[in-house]
C-alpha positions, 0 to 999 in steps of 0.5 A: 420593893413595890410591896413596901410602897403598897403597904405605905400607900394603904396605911396612908389611905386609911388615914386620909379617908378620915380626913377627907378629899380636901386635906388629902389633895393638899397632902399629895400636892405638897409632897409632889412639889417638895420632891420636885424642888428637892431634885431641882435645887440639889445641884444648886445647893451642892455648889452653894455649899461647896460640896463634892457633887460626885459624893453619893453621901453628900448628894443624899444628905442634901436631898433628904434635908431639902425634902424635909424642909420643903415639905415642912414649909409648904404644908405648914404654909398651906395649913396656916393659909387654907387648911386651918382657915377653910373647911371644904366638905364633899359628900361622904362617899367622895370624901372617903373614897377620893381621900383614900385614893389620893392618900394611896397615891401619896404613900406610893410617891413617898416610897418612890422618893425614898427608894430613889434616895436609897439607890443614890446613897451608899446604903445601896451597896450594903448587904442588908439592902441586897438581901431585902431586894432594895437594889437599884435594878429592883427600883426601876419603877419607883425611880421612873415614877419620881422622874415622871411626876417631877417632869409633869411639875416641871412642864406645868410651871413653865420652867425655862430650863431645857427639856430633860433637865430632871432626868439629867439630875437624877442620872447624875445623882445615881451615877455618883454612887457607882464606883469605877471598876479597878482593873484586875492584874493579870495572872500568869502560870509557869509552864513546866517542861521536861528538862530533856525535851525542848520547848516547842514554839506555839503554832499560829492559827489561821484566821479561818481556823475553826480551832482559833479562840475568839476574844469575848467582849467585856461586859459590865453587869452594873446597872447604870442610871440610864438603864433604869430610865432610858425609856423616859422622855 
């Protein structure tokens, strides 16, 4: 999935290199704040709208709409107040390379958030997403970057919330998309014995018997949200 983010980053870098460092910085800043506001406000909006917090579809739609509205309001306000009123120019070399670099970061951040939305949505279990490699196990770096940058904003604004609040929200959004495994019914096979031969009782094996069968612990192959961001603070 990383190659998609690189392509988006390169495409946006080609655009922002022409727009300059000033507009590129405004774009990256507003994208970053929009993603943070989306994650931070989603639990509140879900409760306000009386939606099911355990529904992956509801969570994804709320996050998607919130992100679009937040970016439109923030970037629109920035354009009306700053970008449309003031023109800050830098040397051409700084405008081209600096603007292109910030544009590349913006593209990577956009794709990281999109990958997070896909993993938190019911689309993650679709066969097409699996064929394209868009599974949650392949999106660890993208989801981790969303948490990392959101934590930076959370710390910068001096929020009074507890440490790790962003991580808890992301884990909850991802875990809402995991359906609990249903226990499979046990199958028993009938033992066929000759009619003229009595059924022998099974022999009990001693604890130290090397032929005794040891039960194998059950394993859960589902990639949980904590497995994805367990190394983050």
